[in-house]
TORMI-987519 format. One line per 8 residues: number of its first residue (from 1); for each residue x, y, z of C-alpha. Coordinates in pm, whole numbers, plus 50000, padded with zeros to 5 digits. Layout:
REM residues N
NUM	X/Y/Z | ...
***
This chain:
REM residues 360
1	67665/82631/26072 | 68011/82514/26186 | 67848/82224/26357 | 67672/82118/26034 | 67998/82139/25834 | 68179/81932/26092 | 67906/81671/26090 | 67925/81647/25709
9	68304/81602/25721 | 68274/81327/25982 | 68009/81148/25771 | 68231/81172/25460 | 68529/81031/25645 | 68316/80752/25787 | 68180/80661/25443 | 68525/80664/25292
17	68664/80444/25575 | 68373/80200/25522 | 68437/80187/25148 | 68810/80134/25209 | 68734/79859/25460 | 68504/79688/25209 | 68767/79711/24931 | 69032/79578/25169
25	68801/79296/25265 | 68738/79207/24900 | 69116/79210/24834 | 69183/78991/25136 | 68910/78751/25015 | 69074/78735/24673 | 69409/78664/24833 | 69253/78387/25043
33	69089/78236/24731 | 69420/78246/24548 | 69588/78077/24842 | 69317/77808/24839 | 69363/77759/24463 | 69736/77724/24504 | 69682/77483/24791 | 69440/77274/24583
41	69674/77286/24286 | 69962/77177/24505 | 69748/76896/24651 | 69652/76777/24302 | 70017/76786/24195 | 70124/76593/24508 | 69846/76338/24445 | 69952/76300/24081
49	70316/76255/24184 | 70217/76001/24446 | 70003/75811/24193 | 70293/75821/23945 | 70526/75681/24210 | 70277/75408/24291 | 70238/75324/23920 | 70616/75300/23886
57	70636/75086/24194 | 70360/74857/24066 | 70526/74843/23728 | 70855/74742/23892 | 70678/74481/24100 | 70494/74343/23795 | 70821/74339/23603 | 70988/74134/23874
65	70692/73904/23950 | 70462/73917/23647 | 70447/73720/23328 | 70559/73977/23079 | 70915/74023/22948 | 70988/74393/22944 | 71254/74538/22718 | 71445/74802/22905
73	71664/74958/22637 | 71688/74933/22260 | 71350/74821/22118 | 71542/74642/21837 | 71793/74410/22007 | 72086/74278/21812 | 72146/73933/21668 | 72406/73748/21871
81	72741/73644/21735 | 72950/73876/21518 | 72705/74169/21568 | 72683/74375/21884 | 72441/74237/22142 | 72302/74358/22468 | 72512/74332/22780 | 72400/74039/22992
89	72319/74275/23282 | 72039/74437/23081 | 71843/74114/23042 | 71948/74000/23388 | 71750/74286/23539 | 71430/74130/23411 | 71231/73863/23596 | 71325/73499/23529
97	71189/73458/23176 | 70965/73169/23089 | 70809/73006/22794 | 70440/72949/22720 | 70366/72659/22490 | 70086/72432/22369 | 70067/72084/22519 | 69853/71837/22326
105	69544/71732/22520 | 69606/71992/22789 | 69614/72342/22651 | 69864/72620/22728 | 70142/72559/22978 | 70445/72754/23099 | 70796/72664/23199 | 71107/72861/23305
113	71403/72871/23073 | 71601/72682/23336 | 71382/72380/23287 | 71172/72417/23608 | 70854/72216/23645 | 70593/72327/23397 | 70254/72456/23504 | 69919/72468/23329
121	69774/72814/23264 | 69417/72873/23369 | 69222/72577/23233 | 68892/72765/23215 | 69067/73016/22987 | 69303/72807/22781 | 69152/72456/22767 | 69211/72315/22419
129	69419/72618/22322 | 69697/72599/22070 | 69918/72825/21854 | 70011/73086/22121 | 70152/73422/22012 | 70278/73701/22237 | 70205/74072/22177 | 70545/74250/22168
137	70455/74552/22382 | 70163/74496/22618 | 70216/74129/22689 | 69882/74004/22570 | 69862/73649/22446 | 69675/73535/22135 | 69578/73177/22076 | 69320/72967/21899
145	69072/72717/22052 | 68782/72516/21908 | 68436/72670/21912 | 68146/72501/21722 | 68399/72275/21553 | 68600/72570/21418 | 68933/72708/21547 | 68858/73053/21684
153	69097/73335/21765 | 69115/73465/22121 | 69334/73708/22315 | 69394/73722/22691 | 69576/73963/22922 | 69870/73869/23141 | 69638/73842/23443 | 69452/73553/23272
161	69117/73671/23409 | 68914/73707/23092 | 68965/73606/22731 | 68838/73811/22435 | 68704/73634/22125 | 68813/73801/21800 | 68673/73580/21525 | 68332/73424/21472
169	68329/73049/21409 | 68055/73112/21147 | 68322/73281/20935 | 68539/72965/20929 | 68848/72860/21112 | 69138/73084/21230 | 69482/72955/21310 | 69850/73048/21356
177	69811/73411/21472 | 70104/73657/21470 | 70102/74002/21628 | 70194/74330/21460 | 70483/74496/21642 | 70253/74779/21760 | 70007/74530/21921 | 69719/74683/21722
185	69642/74396/21492 | 69710/74030/21414 | 69759/73828/21103 | 69621/73471/21094 | 69542/73185/20859 | 69192/73084/20754 | 69046/72830/20515 | 68711/73018/20483
193	68764/73072/20111 | 68832/72706/20040 | 69211/72742/20056 | 69449/72881/20318 | 69476/73260/20299 | 69616/73527/20530 | 69381/73769/20706 | 69447/74071/20929
201	69216/74166/21217 | 69228/74454/21464 | 69324/74358/21818 | 68992/74483/21941 | 68797/74274/21696 | 68601/74359/21384 | 68581/74227/21034 | 68902/74062/20914
209	69078/74201/20608 | 69193/73950/20348 | 69562/73999/20287 | 69645/73732/20026 | 69438/73617/19727 | 69588/73326/19547 | 69494/72969/19455 | 69801/72849/19648
217	69799/72775/20016 | 69936/73063/20225 | 70016/72978/20586 | 70251/73026/20888 | 70277/73406/20885 | 70524/73609/21092 | 70530/73990/21121 | 70857/74180/21080
225	70973/74372/21391 | 70939/74709/21215 | 70593/74623/21084 | 70642/74665/20711 | 70638/74302/20596 | 70480/73971/20668 | 70675/73658/20578 | 70481/73335/20524
233	70503/72987/20370 | 70323/72933/20036 | 70315/72676/19757 | 70200/72935/19505 | 70525/72880/19314 | 70469/72508/19281 | 70618/72385/19607 | 70641/72535/19962
241	70876/72832/19983 | 70916/73149/20185 | 70736/73459/20059 | 70686/73807/20189 | 70404/74061/20136 | 70362/74423/20248 | 70159/74429/20570 | 69922/74685/20409
249	69864/74454/20112 | 70020/74424/19768 | 70215/74176/19563 | 70393/73886/19732 | 70766/73833/19658 | 70957/73507/19699 | 71250/73525/19936 | 71587/73459/19778
257	71895/73306/19931 | 71715/73026/20117 | 71872/72682/20169 | 71749/72377/19980 | 71451/72209/20140 | 71085/72266/20225 | 71049/72552/20478 | 70819/72593/20775
265	70783/72804/21090 | 70963/73125/20985 | 71041/73381/21252 | 71228/73712/21247 | 71537/73785/21458 | 71463/74062/21706 | 71658/74318/21497 | 71468/74224/21181
273	71776/74147/20982 | 71738/73767/20958 | 71482/73498/20929 | 71515/73167/21111 | 71307/72883/20967 | 71289/72503/20969 | 71397/72336/20645 | 71343/71972/20559
281	71664/71793/20466 | 71497/71454/20434 | 71153/71313/20518 | 71100/71362/20894 | 71435/71542/20932 | 71447/71921/20968 | 71709/72173/21082 | 71687/72539/21174
289	71861/72780/20935 | 71947/73148/20958 | 71875/73349/20643 | 72018/73699/20580 | 71735/73911/20432 | 71997/74142/20270 | 72179/73842/20123 | 72512/73960/20262
297	72574/73621/20419 | 72519/73266/20308 | 72247/73070/20498 | 72384/72912/20809 | 72251/72602/20988 | 72192/72661/21362 | 72116/72304/21472 | 72397/72050/21438
305	72272/71723/21584 | 72052/71504/21365 | 71688/71554/21448 | 71357/71715/21363 | 71352/72081/21472 | 71044/72308/21451 | 70887/72632/21586 | 71184/72858/21659
313	71117/73151/21896 | 71373/73412/21994 | 71409/73539/22347 | 71346/73914/22308 | 71709/74005/22366 | 71819/73761/22093 | 72039/73561/22329 | 71854/73231/22315
321	71631/73048/22074 | 71351/72815/22192 | 71222/72542/21966 | 71031/72215/21947 | 71228/71892/21888 | 71077/71557/21802 | 71183/71286/22048 | 71226/70911/21996
329	70872/70861/22113 | 70743/71070/21823 | 70625/71352/22046 | 70769/71700/22059 | 70973/71836/22351 | 71090/72193/22411 | 71459/72273/22378 | 71663/72588/22419
337	71966/72698/22215 | 72204/72931/22401 | 72402/73131/22143 | 72667/73227/22398 | 72736/72864/22481 | 72626/72699/22154 | 72457/72431/22359 | 72113/72275/22320
345	71920/72218/22645 | 71607/72000/22651 | 71342/72156/22876 | 71050/71908/22870 | 71045/71530/22854 | 70820/71486/22554 | 70592/71246/22737 | 70319/71471/22607
353	70377/71663/22288 | 70489/72022/22359 | 70525/72266/22072 | 70508/72631/21954 | 70686/72800/22243 | 70663/73176/22294 | 70831/73395/22558 | 70546/73499/22787
***
């Protein structure tokens, strides 16, 4: 009897020990699984951090060597002169900026702001291109080129590997594009309704939305830096003048406080407080004028030497203004106005006509 009881006790202890061992094994397995999960999570985090570091390194390299001009601080830089402006060191940290422009008979070309030798952008991409416009954020370039005898709107990335066609030549022509400040859409001019009207199209393509509807000719649009307004040239009042319209659509309003003369080529200052446009003083003679949109200042002429000045384009920090100037040969050359030095530097010879510069 004692032997039977002892045997039962031993069996009970053995079963309990086995159950304990199994429970301990399960717990150890759970701990190992948790360690593996932590290890995998740590590996994923390290991989993500490494990828982020590589992205930042590539971004720095592209900033130093690429085509885009990257704004490092305030997204709304200040007008130079009596208003605060960026320290020179902020813009000096960027790559050497350059201008992309249209050259008649060639297409799109580029030149450094120091007047270095110009180069032709990819001919298979930009042959016959004109009216370039730079996207403010992502650095894409919009331009128009002839397709089936109609000017057609295209965009291309900074790597210049593939262009994207936005408009169909069956719809009619498209010209003079200007980007919205968020890069999501463009405004352009089309004659598809038998007179020049403004249309807006998404950057990815789609059906354009008609923005203006008037018997007058609406052309040369420019988008305000904060996105609310589009300023354009129209003769809807009887003769060409500057007008503005809400970017979402609505009634157009004539700009007040403009100098005497027929306007063209309006562009906003980077801070959105001023318009610079070309005004005709006499036939074949134009000057660039600064117009205060709040009418706190009188219009001020920016070009002093007699000439024919067109297509102003601000460097993104507001420190310089590129333009086209008609030469004695009748062609256009690129020139650069440095606000800090108040000097005008000619960048191209004008042997071929160079016009509509943009910083890209």
